[in-house]
N, C-alpha and C positions, 0 to 999 in steps of 0.2 A: 504494500500500500504506500509506503514511504517513497519507493521508486516511482510509482505512478504519479503521486502528487508532485514529486520533484520535477519530473519531466513536464507535466502539465503547467506547473508554476513557471518553469523556465520558458516555455513557449509563450505564455502570457506576458512574462517580463520582457522577452526579446521583442515581441510585437508591440508592446507598450512604448518601447524606445521609438519605434516608427511613428506611433500615435503622437507623442509629444513633439517630435521633430517636425512632423507635417503641420501640427498646430502652430509651432513657432514660425515655420516657413510662410504659412498663409498670412500671419500678422506682419512678418518681416516685409513681405512683398506688397502689403497694403499701405505702407507708409509712403507718403508722397516723395520725400527726399530720396528714399531707396529706389523708387520707381524712376526718378530722374537720373539717379546715378547709374542704374543698371540698364535703363532703356526699356524696362518691362512695364508697359502701361496697362495691359490686360493680362492678368495672371492666368496661365494655362496649366494643365495637368503636368506637362513636361517641365515647365518652369519649377513647379513644386518638387518634382522628382530630382532635378539637377541640383537645386539649392539644398534640398533635404539631404542628398547624398554627400554633398560637400560638408555640411554641418556634422553629419554622422562620422565622416572620416576624421574631422578635427577632434571630436570628442573621443573617438577610439584611440587616436594618437596620444591624447592626454592620459587616458587610462593605461595605454601601453607603456608609456614612459615610467609611470609610477602610480600606484594606488594612493600613496601619500599625497602626491601632487593633486590628484583628482579630488581627494577628500578636502584638502585645503582650499581648492577653488570653490567648494560648496559654501565656505564661509562668506566669500565675496557675493555669491549668488543670494545667500540668505540675507545679507545686508541690503542688496538691491530690492528684494521682496519687502523687507521691513520699511525701507524708504518709500516704496510705492504706496504701501498702506497708510503711512503717515501723510504723504502727499494727498491721498484721497480723502482722509479724515479732515485735514486742514481745509481742503477745497470745499468740502460740504459745509464746514462751519462758516467760512468766509463768504461763500457764494450762496448760502442757504436762503431760500425764499419759499414760503409755503405755496403749494399749488393754488391756482386761481379759484378752482372749484373743489369742493370736498370730493375726495376720490372714493369710488365705489369699493366696498370691501370685496376683495377677490375671492371667488369660489375656487376651492382646490381643483386643479386639473380641468379648468373651464375650457381653455383653448387647446390644451395639450393633454394627452392621456398620461396616466401614471407611468406606463411603460416608456413613453418618449422622454419624460422628465428624468426617469431613473437612468435610462441609457445615456443621456447627455451628461448627467452628473457623476455617474459611477466611476468613469476613468480618472476623475479628479482625486479619488481616494485610494487608488491602487498603490501609491507610493509609501503607504504605511508599512509595507513589508520589507522596505529597504534595509532596515536594521537586522531583520531575520536573515536576509540574504548575505549580509556582511558579518554574520555571527563569528566566523573564523578569525576576523580581524579585530574583534572587540576585546578589550582587556578583561571584562567580567561579563560574558554573554548572559548567564542565567539571571543576573541582576539588571543588566543594561537593556536587554531585549524587552521584557515586560514593561519596565519603567518607561523606556524610550518610546515604545510602540503606543502605549496608552496615553502618554503625554502628547505625542504627535497627533493622535486621534482627537484628544481633548482640545488642543490648540486649534487644529483644523476645524473642528465643529464650531468652536466659538467664533472664529474668523468668518466662516461661511454663513452661519446663521445671523451674525451681527450685520454683515453686509446686506444680506437679503432683507432683513427687517428695516435697516436704515434706508435702503433704496425705496422700499415700499412707502414709508411714511414721509420721506423728505425729497423724493424725486418724482416728477410728473410721469405717470404711467405711459402716456403717449411717447414721451422721450425714451423711456426704457424699451418700449416695443419696437420703435422705428429706427433708433440709432444704435448700431452695433458697437460704436466707439464711444458710447456715453460715458464710460469711466474716464477717458482722457479729457472729455469735455468738462467733467466735474472736478478733475484733479487740480490741485494748486500748481504743481509743476508736471505737465503732461509727460515730459521726457522720463520722469521717474517711474510713472506708471508703465511706460513701455519697457523700461529696464526691469521692473518687477515682473511683468508678463513674460519677458524673455528669460528672466532668471527662473521663474516657476517651471516653464516648459523645459529649459535646458537642464535645470537641477534634477527634474524627474527623469529626463533622458539619461543623464550622467549616472543617476542612481541605478537605473536599469543596466547600464553598461558595466557598472561595478558589481552589481549583485547577480545578474544573469549568469556570467561565466562561473561564478563561485557555486551557484546552484548546480549547474551541469558538471562542474569539477567534482563536487561531492558525490553526485550520482555515479560518475565514472569510477571514482575510487572504490565504490561498492560493487564494481564489475557489472553494472547494469547496462551501460553504454560503452562504446569503444574506449579503451584505457588511455588512448592518445589525448582525449579531452580532460583527463585527470592529471596530466603532467603539470608540475609547477616549476617555476623558475625563480632563482634568487633566494635571498634570505627570507622573504615574506611569502614564498611559494606562489608567486604570481601566476594566475591561470591564463597564460597567453594563448595557448591553443584553443581553449574554450572561448576566449575573447574574440578570436577570429571567427569561430563558429557562430557566436552571438551576433557579430557584425553581419554575417551572411543572412541570418534570419531577419534581422532588423532591416537590412537593405531590401529584402523581398517585400517587407511591409511598406517601405517608402516607395518602391516601384508601383505598388498598388495605387498609392497616391490619394485615394478617396478617404477622407477623414471618417465618414460615417461607416464605411465598410470595415475599416481597421478597428474603430471603436466597438463595433458589434462583435467582432472576433475576439478582441481583447477581453471584453466584458464576459463572454461565455467561458473563456479559459480561466479567468480569474475566479469567477463564481464557482466553477467546477472545483478548482483547487481549494478555495475557501470552504466549500461544502464538505469536501473530503478531509480537510484538515480538522474541521469540527467533528466529523465522524471518527477520525483516528483518535482524537482526544477522548471522545466519549467511550470508545471501545477500550482504550488504554486505562482510562479512569475506572471503568466498570470491571475489567477482566484481569489486568496485569498487576501482579504483586510487585513488580520492579518499577512501576510508574509512580515516582514520588516527587512531583515538581515542587520547587520551593514557593512557586506562586499558586495559591489555591483558588480554584474556580469550581463551581458546582457542575456536576455531570450534565444537568439539564441545559446549561448554557451551550454545550457542544451539540446536544440533540436539537435544540431550538435553532442554532446556527446552521446545522445541516439541512433541516427542512426549510428554513427561510431561504437559503441559497437556491435550492431547487424550485421553490415556489416562484421566486423572482425569475429564474431561467424559464420556467413554464409560461409565465406571463409575458416575457419578452419575445421569445421565439421558440415554439415547441420543436420545430425541425432542427434548429441550431442546438437546442438542449440535447436532443437524442444524438446529434452528430458529435457533440462534445463527450457524451457518455460512451459512445461507440469508440472514439479515439482512446479514451481512458481505459475502457474495457480491453481493447486490443493491446495497449501498453501493459496492462496488468497481466494479461494472459501470456505475453511474450516473456515478461519478467518471471512469472511463475514457472514457466518451462525451464528456466535456467536452474531452478532448484538451489538457489543461493542460501548459504547458511552464514549469517552475519553475527558478529559478537553481541549485537543488541537483541537478537532473536526476532521472532515473528509474532505480531499481536494475535494472529488467528489461532495459534495454539492456545493462548490464554483465553480467547473468546470461546473456543470449542470446549475447553475444560469448564468454564463458567456456565455455558449452556447445558453441558452434560450434568453438572451439579444440580442445576434447577430441575432438569428432566428427571434425574434419579430421585430427587426429593418428591416430585410430583408422583412418579411411578410407585414409590414406596407407600404412598398414602391411598393409592387407588385400589379398588377391588376388581380383579379381572372377572369378566363374564366368559363363559365357555365359548361363546361366539367370537370373542376377540382374542382367544388364546393363540399364542405363537410359540413354536418350539425354540427354546434356548438350550442348545445341545452341548453336552460334554461328549466329545468324540475321541475315542482311544483307537487311533488308526494304525499305530506302529510305523507311520511314515508313508508318504506317497508312493515310494518305490516298492514297499513291501505289500501293502494292501490298498491299491488305488481305488478299488471298488467301494471301500468304506468311505473314502473321501467323496467319491461321486454320489454315493447314496445319501450321505449327510447333506451335501449341497442340494440335492434334489428334494429332500424332505423339508428344508427350510424355505425352498423356493425363493421368492423375492421379499420375504418378510422376516424370517427368524435369524438367529445368531448361532454360530458354531465356534466353540473353543476346542481346537484340535490339539490334543496332547499326544506327543510322541515320547513314550517312556523308554528309556535306555537302561537295560539291566546292568548293574555293576555291583557285584557281590561285596566288593571291598569298600563300598561307599559307607562312611561313618554315620552320616545322617541321611534321612530319606530324600531330601531335595536340596543339594548344595545350590545356593543362589547364583553362583557364577556360571552354573551350567544352564540356567534358564534363558538361553539365547533363542532368538527367533530362528526357526528352521529355514534352511535355504531351499525353499520350494515355491511353486507357483501360488500357493494358498495365501501368501502375504499380500498379493495384489488383488485378491478376490474380496469383494465387498461383503461384509458380515462374517468373514472367516478369520479367526485369530489363532495363530499357531504358536505353540510353545514346545521347546525341547527340554525334557526333564530327565535327570538321572535318578535312579532309585535302586535300593538294594533288594526289593521284592516287588514284582509287577502287581500282584493282587493287593498288597498293602498300599502301593502307589495309587491304584484306581480308587480304592476305598477312601484314602485320605483326601484325594482331590475332590471326589464326589461329596465328601462331608464338609469340606472347608471352602471350596472355590466359589467365588461370586459374593455379592452382597445385596442388600435390600434394593428391590426394584428390578434387578436383572439376575436374580438367582437362576442357575441352570435348573431346568425342570425335566430334562430328558437325557438319558445316557445311551449312547450308541456304541456298540462294540461287536466284534465277531463272535459267532457261536463257537464254543470251545469243543468242537467235534474231535480235534486232534490234540487236545491239551494233554500234557503228561501228568496232570494232577486234577482229574475231574472233580474230586471231592472238594478241593480248594476253590475251584471255579464255581461250583454250586453254592458254597458258603459266601463267596463274593456276591453272587446274584441275590442271595437272600439278604445280604447286608444292604445292597442297593434298594431292595424292596422295603426294608426296614427304615431306610432314609426317606421313604415315600417319594421316590423318583420314578418317573416313567422309564421303563427299560425297553430298548429295541435292540435285538441281537440278530445279525444278518448271517444266515447260513447260505453262503455263496456257492453256486455251482460254477466251477471254473470252465466247464465246457459249454453250458447253456448261457451263462452270464445273465444279462438282462434281456436277452432275446431281441425283439424288435421294438421294445418299449410301447407295446400296443395294448396288452391285456393284463389287467390286475384282478386277481381273485381274492376275495375276503371270505374266509371260513369262520362261521359264527355258530357258537354252541347255543346261543339264545339267552344266556345270562351273563352276569359280571359286567364290569365297566371297560373291559378291553375293547369292545366294539366301538364304544364312544371315542376312545383314543385313536383307534385305527381310522375311523371316518375323519377325524380332525387332521390326522397326518396325511390322508389321501387328499384332502382339500388343499393342503400346501404343496403336496407332491405334483399336483396337476398344474400348478403355476410355474413349474420348471420347464425348461425348453424341451428336454427329452420326452417327458411324460405328458405334455400338454394335450395330446390327442388320445390318451389312453382310454380304453373302455373298461368300466368298472362292473364287476359282478359280485353279488353277495350270495353265497351258497350256504345252505343249512341242511344238516342231516336230520331227517324226521323219523322217529321210531313209532309214531302213532299216526297212521295215514289219515284218520278223520280230522286231524288238526292242521292239515296242509293249508287250507284256505285261510284259517285264522292266523297262522304263522306268516303267510304271504302278506296279508293285510297289515299286520303289525310291523313287518319290515318296511313296507312302503310308507307307513306313517312315520317311522323313525327317520327314513331318508328325507321325507318332506320337512320334518322339523329341522334337520341339518341342512336343508336346501341343497341336497345333492341328487344328481341324476345317476342312477345305477340300475342294472338289471338284477332282479331277485329270482333265484332258482332254489326250489325245495327238492331235495333228494330223499325219496321215501326208502326207508331201510327196515320197515317193520318185519317183513317176511324173510328177506335174504340175510339180514344181520351180518353184512360184510364188514371187515375191518376198516376203520376210518382211514388208515393209510392207503388202502386199496381204492377206496372211494375218491379220496383226494387225487391220487395218481391218475385215475380214469377221467375224472371230471376236469381236472386242471392241467391236462397234458399239453394244452396250447397256451397256458398262462406264462407270461414273461416274469411275473412277480406274484408271489403268494403271501398273504398276511394270515398269520395264525396267532391266536391268543395263548399265553402261557399261564400256568397255574403257579402258585407260590410253592416254595420248598418247605417241607416239614422238617423240623429238627430231628436229626439222626437218620434221615432218609435221603441225604444228598446224593449218594452213589446211585440209588434206585432212580432218582429223578433224572440224572444224566443218561443212564442206560435206557430208560423208557423213552425219553425224548429222542435220543439218537435213533432208536428203532422205528419210532413213529415218523420222523422227518426225513429219513434217508431216501435217496432217489426221487425226490419230489421237485427238483429244480432249485431255483433261488427263492429262499423263504425269509420273510421278516417275522421274527418271533417277538410278540409284544406283550408287555405287562404294564398295565396302567396304574397310576398313583390314585390316591383317594380324592384328588382334585376332580376327577371325572366321575359323574354319577353312574350308578349301575343302570343298565338298560336291559329289560326283559322282553323277549320276542317269542310269543307262543308258549311261554312257560307260566 
């Protein structure tokens, strides 16, 4: 953001140099003596361009010689401005005569709109940032910039308002409207007014010539623009390369020549920069712990300044406003792609953390409804290279909504503690760049203890994991410990999904999903919720869903079918329901599933809990039931999901 603001402010500053010089040139060529001396009686656009270019070159030479010389020349210019104001005040006192007739009280924006008045006046107040641009040359910037900027704004406000009020009450309105040189007519010594006018325009132009190069020099030193612009010369680190670049931009503005066009462009760039300076302040004030300015201002001042800037831009010219925002957006995008890491950090990290803090607080207070449930998954994949299908399955289950914390556990029997912190580095795989997937590499001295510890402790209020995904332990060398781990996960009241992956069939064509439902428990509710998210993934978006139930009482077939359809309607899911009558044949469930789901690409089955002391029987019975069925997702729901009875 700082780079974007810096570049925007530089362009506005460089073009404002052209604005002030063109303004000076128009007044310079309107003086009779100058016209006689130069032979220019009717000022043309080319005359403005030629004289303006000469003036720009002179000012750049002064700045090129030495910043100190340029700054000292400002004192003479300030003196000329002061004398012009004195001449005007004395002239009003000596030549004061009340208007012949009482003047009508002016109505605001009677003859000119607010937008026109603002556009005319605004370029007169852009010089207030001169001190900011010269911050590197100030003895005590943190004290001088706030004090000097506010004093300059205050003095400028007093001068502008005092002159406007004085002219209204003591000068005939007709004269004010018709005579553009009314100030010289009123002045005690007209030549002093001319000197002040020239001083004001040349002072502002010189301020831009001094400040603009330093802005782009600072941006270049942060590696945002070519480093050649950041090179400094001499003891004072003079930005001569940046000065030449500023000269080129200002010369382009002078060649435009039209004061109104330049003023419009300058106004938009400055308003954009001012708006985002206010926004940057508000974000830093709100989010950054390292933002501790010695000058204290309320956060709301920045917010108000941001919206006020863009409200004015909208009022002035909507097209130009969007054009300025587009330029700023392109600059921001190009800078972002550089992925720079500066010593001052990036405000967006602080903003993100502050937003996250607010959201987590809000989430911790909210009560989830089952219709809004999203899987927040603890995935124990063993790594992308070992079991890529688990990664794929987890990503499919969260679809576009859930979160995955992918833990890769590395067994190290010599590890003194369960999880040495220095080992918790991000895994070097593609999951780091996948939205919603967060990968951690952890070393542990026991895989089962590692899974149980992570499941019991990982996460915090608002985003606690609610679902564990891991592979079915068909080939585990310790089935008893595997079953005890499964029981522990159930005791933690987590949803458990274990994938029994068929390495030959894989996920088939991602077209057919079969759900086998016993008619009771809460597993079906969880399965339907998972299917809802599964179908938002790219691979499974066109999958056909079937719910199959084994019926041991043929007369209940119609009742079971209607119950299943009602359950689907409540879940707002479209699926085919099939009832398999098994009252007479009493075929084994494994055989029925193998026959009916031979074309299924993925089968969902509910799991029962493990009884204490029967862990080995549980694994043996499950292995015999699920073998040779293809790829199966075995599901055990937590108490979060209500029990659903169909035909029972």
